[in-house]
C-alpha positions in Angstrom: 3.8 13.2 51.5 3.3 14.3 55.1 4.0 11.7 57.8 1.1 10.6 59.9 2.9 11.7 63.1 3.2 15.2 61.6 -0.5 15.2 60.6 -1.4 14.3 64.2 0.4 17.3 65.5 -1.3 19.7 63.2 -4.4 21.6 64.3 -7.5 20.3 62.5 -9.8 22.9 61.1 -13.5 22.4 60.2 -15.2 24.8 57.8 -18.9 25.1 58.7 -21.0 26.6 55.9 -24.6 26.7 54.7 -26.9 29.4 53.3 -28.5 32.1 55.5 -30.8 30.6 58.1 -29.9 27.0 57.5 -28.9 26.4 61.1 -25.1 26.9 61.2 -25.0 28.8 64.5 -27.4 26.3 66.1 -25.1 23.5 65.1 -22.0 25.4 66.3 -23.7 26.0 69.7 -24.4 22.3 69.9 -20.7 21.4 69.1 -19.4 23.9 71.7 -21.7 22.7 74.4 -21.0 19.0 73.8 -18.9 17.2 76.4 -16.2 16.1 73.9 -13.2 17.3 75.8 -11.8 19.6 73.1 -10.9 23.2 73.4 -12.1 24.9 70.3 -11.2 28.2 68.7 -14.0 29.7 66.6 -13.5 32.1 63.7 -16.7 33.8 62.9 -17.8 35.8 59.9 -21.3 36.9 59.8 -22.9 39.0 57.0 -24.7 42.1 58.2 -24.2 44.9 60.7 -24.8 42.8 63.8 -21.9 40.7 65.0 -22.3 37.3 66.5 -23.6 37.1 70.0 -20.7 35.5 71.8 -22.9 34.7 74.8 -24.9 32.5 72.5 -21.9 30.4 71.5 -19.5 30.4 74.4 -20.6 28.0 77.1 -17.3 27.8 78.9 -14.7 30.5 78.5 -12.4 27.9 76.9 -13.5 29.0 73.4 -11.6 31.7 71.6 -13.9 33.7 69.3 -12.4 35.7 66.5 -14.7 37.9 64.3 -13.5 38.7 60.8 -14.5 41.9 59.1 -18.1 42.2 57.9 -18.8 40.5 54.7 -18.0 37.3 52.8 -15.1 35.1 53.7 -13.8 35.0 50.2 -10.8 36.2 48.2 -11.5 39.8 49.1 -10.8 39.2 52.8 -8.8 36.0 52.6 -6.0 38.1 54.0 -8.1 38.6 57.1 -8.5 34.9 57.5 -4.8 34.3 57.1 -4.0 37.0 59.8 -6.6 35.4 62.1 -5.1 31.9 61.7 -1.6 33.2 62.1 -2.6 35.2 65.2 -4.1 32.1 66.8 -1.0 30.1 66.0 1.3 32.7 67.6 -0.9 33.0 70.7 -1.1 29.2 71.0 2.7 28.8 70.7 3.3 31.5 73.3 0.8 29.8 75.7 -1.5 32.8 75.7 -4.4 30.7 74.5 -5.1 27.0 74.4 -7.1 25.1 71.8 -7.1 21.7 70.1 -8.9 22.6 66.9 -10.5 25.4 65.0 -14.1 25.8 63.6 -14.5 28.4 60.9 -18.1 29.5 60.4 -18.6 31.3 57.1 -21.3 33.8 56.3 -24.3 32.2 54.6 -23.3 34.0 51.3 -19.8 32.6 51.2 -18.2 30.4 48.5 -16.1 27.9 50.5 -13.5 27.6 47.7 -11.2 30.5 48.5 -11.5 29.6 52.2 -10.2 26.1 51.5 -7.4 27.4 49.3 -6.1 29.5 52.3 -4.9 26.3 53.9 -2.8 25.3 50.9 -1.5 28.7 49.7 0.1 30.1 52.9 3.1 28.1 54.0 2.8 29.1 57.7 -0.8 28.0 57.8 -0.3 24.9 55.7 2.5 23.7 58.1 0.5 24.3 61.2 -3.2 23.6 60.3 -4.8 20.6 58.7 -8.0 21.3 56.8 -10.3 18.5 58.1 -13.6 18.9 56.3 -16.2 21.2 54.9 -19.6 20.7 56.7 -22.6 22.2 54.9 -26.0 22.7 56.5 -29.0 22.7 54.2 -32.4 23.9 55.2 -35.0 21.2 54.2 -37.9 23.7 54.0 -36.2 26.3 51.9 -33.3 24.3 50.4 -34.9 23.7 46.9 -35.7 27.4 46.5 -32.3 28.5 47.7 -30.5 26.1 45.3 -32.7 27.4 42.5 -31.8 31.0 43.2 -28.3 31.0 44.7 -25.3 29.6 43.0 -23.3 30.1 46.2 -25.6 27.6 47.9 -24.8 25.1 45.1 -21.1 25.7 45.7 -21.5 25.1 49.4 -23.1 21.7 48.6 -20.5 20.9 46.0 -17.6 21.6 48.3 -19.1 19.6 51.2 -17.5 16.5 52.8 -20.7 16.1 54.9 -24.2 17.4 54.2 -26.5 18.0 57.2 -30.1 18.6 56.4 -31.9 20.7 59.1 -35.7 21.3 59.6 -36.7 18.0 58.1 -39.6 17.9 60.5 -41.1 20.9 58.6 -41.4 19.0 55.2 -43.1 15.8 54.1 -41.1 12.7 53.1 -41.6 13.3 49.4 -40.2 16.8 49.5 -37.3 15.7 51.6 -36.5 12.8 49.2 -36.7 15.3 46.3 -34.1 17.5 48.0 -31.9 14.6 48.9 -31.8 13.3 45.3 -30.9 16.8 44.2 -28.1 17.0 46.7 -26.8 13.7 45.5 -26.8 14.9 41.9 -24.8 18.0 42.9 -22.4 16.1 45.2 -22.5 12.3 45.2 -19.4 12.0 47.5 -20.8 13.7 50.6 -22.9 11.6 53.0 -26.3 13.2 53.8 -27.6 13.2 57.4 -30.8 14.9 58.7 -30.2 16.8 61.9 -32.7 18.1 64.4 -31.9 21.5 65.9 -28.2 20.9 65.6 -28.3 17.5 67.3 -25.7 16.1 65.0 -23.4 13.2 66.0 -20.2 15.1 66.9 -18.2 12.2 65.3 -19.9 13.0 62.0 -18.7 16.7 62.2 -15.2 16.5 63.7 -12.3 14.4 62.4 -13.9 13.7 59.1 -10.6 13.7 57.2 -12.3 14.9 54.1 -9.1 16.3 52.7 -7.0 13.3 53.6 -6.1 11.4 50.4 -6.1 8.1 52.3 -9.8 8.3 53.1 -12.2 6.0 51.3 -13.8 7.5 48.1 -17.5 6.9 48.7 -20.0 7.8 46.0 -23.7 7.7 46.8 -25.1 4.6 45.0 -28.2 6.6 44.0 -26.0 8.7 41.8 -25.7 5.7 39.5 -28.9 3.8 40.3 -31.6 2.4 38.0 -33.6 5.6 38.1 -30.9 7.3 36.1 -30.1 4.7 33.3 -27.6 7.0 31.7 -26.5 8.5 35.0 -22.8 8.2 34.3 -23.3 10.5 31.3 -26.1 12.9 32.0 -26.5 14.8 35.2 -28.3 17.9 34.0 -31.1 17.0 36.4 -34.0 18.4 34.2 -37.6 18.0 35.6 -39.6 20.1 33.1 -43.3 20.4 32.6 -44.7 18.7 29.5 -46.3 21.9 28.5 -45.8 25.6 29.1 -48.1 27.5 31.4 -48.1 30.0 34.2 -49.7 29.7 37.5 -52.0 26.9 38.7 -54.0 24.9 36.1 -56.7 24.3 38.6 -57.5 21.6 41.1 -58.2 18.9 38.5 -55.1 19.5 36.3 -53.3 16.5 37.6 -49.9 18.1 37.5 -47.5 18.1 40.5 -46.4 21.7 40.3 -44.1 21.5 43.3 -41.9 18.6 42.1 -41.6 19.5 38.4 -39.4 22.6 38.6 -36.6 22.7 36.1 -33.5 22.3 38.4 -30.8 23.2 35.9 -28.1 23.5 38.6 -25.0 25.4 37.8 -23.1 22.9 40.0 -23.1 19.3 39.1 -21.0 16.1 39.3 -19.9 13.2 37.1 -17.9 10.1 37.7 -15.2 8.6 35.4 -14.5 4.9 35.7 -12.2 2.6 33.8 -10.6 -0.8 34.2 -7.7 0.1 31.9 -4.5 1.7 33.3 -3.5 5.3 32.6 -0.3 6.3 30.9 1.2 8.4 33.7 2.8 11.0 31.4 -0.3 11.6 29.3 -2.5 11.7 32.4 -0.3 14.3 34.1 -0.2 16.5 30.9 -4.0 16.2 30.5 -4.8 17.0 34.1 -2.4 20.0 34.2 -4.2 21.4 31.1 -7.6 20.8 32.5 -7.0 22.7 35.7 -5.4 25.6 33.8 -8.6 25.9 31.7 -11.3 24.9 34.1 -9.7 25.4 37.5 -11.9 28.2 38.6 -15.0 26.1 37.9 -13.6 22.9 39.4 -14.8 22.8 43.0 -13.7 19.4 44.3 -12.3 16.4 42.5 -11.0 13.2 44.0 -10.3 9.7 43.0 -8.3 6.4 42.9 -6.1 6.0 39.8 -4.9 2.9 38.1 -1.5 3.6 36.5 0.6 1.5 34.1 3.7 0.2 35.7 2.5 0.6 39.3 1.3 -2.1 41.7 -0.3 0.5 43.9 -3.3 2.7 43.5 -2.6 6.4 43.3 -4.8 8.6 45.5 -5.6 11.9 43.9 -7.6 15.1 44.8 -7.8 18.7 44.1 -9.5 22.0 44.9 -9.8 24.5 42.0 -6.3 24.7 40.4 -4.4 22.9 43.2 -4.1 19.2 43.0 -2.1 16.5 44.7 -1.4 12.8 44.7 0.3 10.2 46.7 0.7 6.4 46.6 -2.1 4.3 48.2 -2.4 0.7 49.1 -1.1 -2.0 46.8 -3.6 -3.7 44.5 -4.3 -7.2 46.0 -4.7 -10.4 43.9 -8.4 -10.6 44.7 -9.3 -7.2 43.3 -9.2 -5.9 39.7 -7.3 -2.6 39.5 -9.5 0.2 38.3 -9.9 4.0 38.2 -12.8 5.9 39.9 -12.7 9.7 39.7 -15.5 12.1 40.7 -15.5 15.7 39.5 -17.7 18.4 41.0 -17.9 21.8 39.4 -19.7 24.5 37.6 -20.9 23.7 34.1 -18.0 21.3 33.4 -17.9 19.9 29.9 -18.2 16.3 30.8 -17.6 15.1 27.2 -14.3 16.9 27.1 -13.2 15.4 30.4 -14.2 11.9 29.4 -12.7 12.0 26.0 -9.4 13.4 27.3 -9.2 10.8 30.1 -10.0 8.0 27.7 -7.1 9.2 25.5 -4.8 8.9 28.5 -5.6 5.2 28.9 -3.2 2.5 27.7 -4.7 0.8 24.7 
């Protein structure tokens, strides 16, 4: 467990992601131009032959812009990201540059998973930088289509600690609400906020502490609301036509073609809850096995665990195959100890997870 004083000395890093054209650079420009008093180093990775226009981003020459090699910030160039972070660390320690925090903007085609892993796998980076949060920008106008066609966009939503929806003014309320419900089904733990041309509340983007075990585990109430009577068990999110046809039936058909697409998302979420305590040994064995088998498809998982023999909640989270836990606050007499775990991933077998977790409970 890292001491709070040590965490405060670490450099916080925000990963800014979102699909092509969602508005990441607009948001980044807004952050850099805000009078927040921070000196920010920016690591840029844009897809395509044209590099980022530094003049667009740098308002005052306090910002340090580092461009990674062309392409996706993923496992193939994770070494580039490690080198960039270590280079920034060395320059900061020598006094060559000054910055308080880092923002890493990924290309629109990036899977945030390997980027997050960088902050846990390299000891020099893990000791110096603190991964604060993944902020994902979603385009309200094209978001549904992008989620339909691009699994990377679903992963970006699944990894998010905050979801910012841009271009809401370009869609009607029904279309926005349909998109919002879909985002909740993919990731019920990330608050969703509409933003207009990058005018986000800076407090909602910086110092989120999304990777801090001690932060509250919030799950969107709509994820378990009355519109999904079996929501805790079925999140396949099907909206199928009641008959097969191609094209438009005609003006009098009475079908809403726009809202009845089959959104069978690769990425989804489910929540495990129980008022019974876990057997610690059985739970550890089960979770170790689960991450070995399903680790590559497990994006984010986080929860509060009720363990037999402990008067404290255990705070637990993981990214892919890396997981960690630490003691939380004691259970107080006015609350009933319970477990709440949310899993977000690609085609996860919910029944296997639920059955395995149930078998780890003390009977």
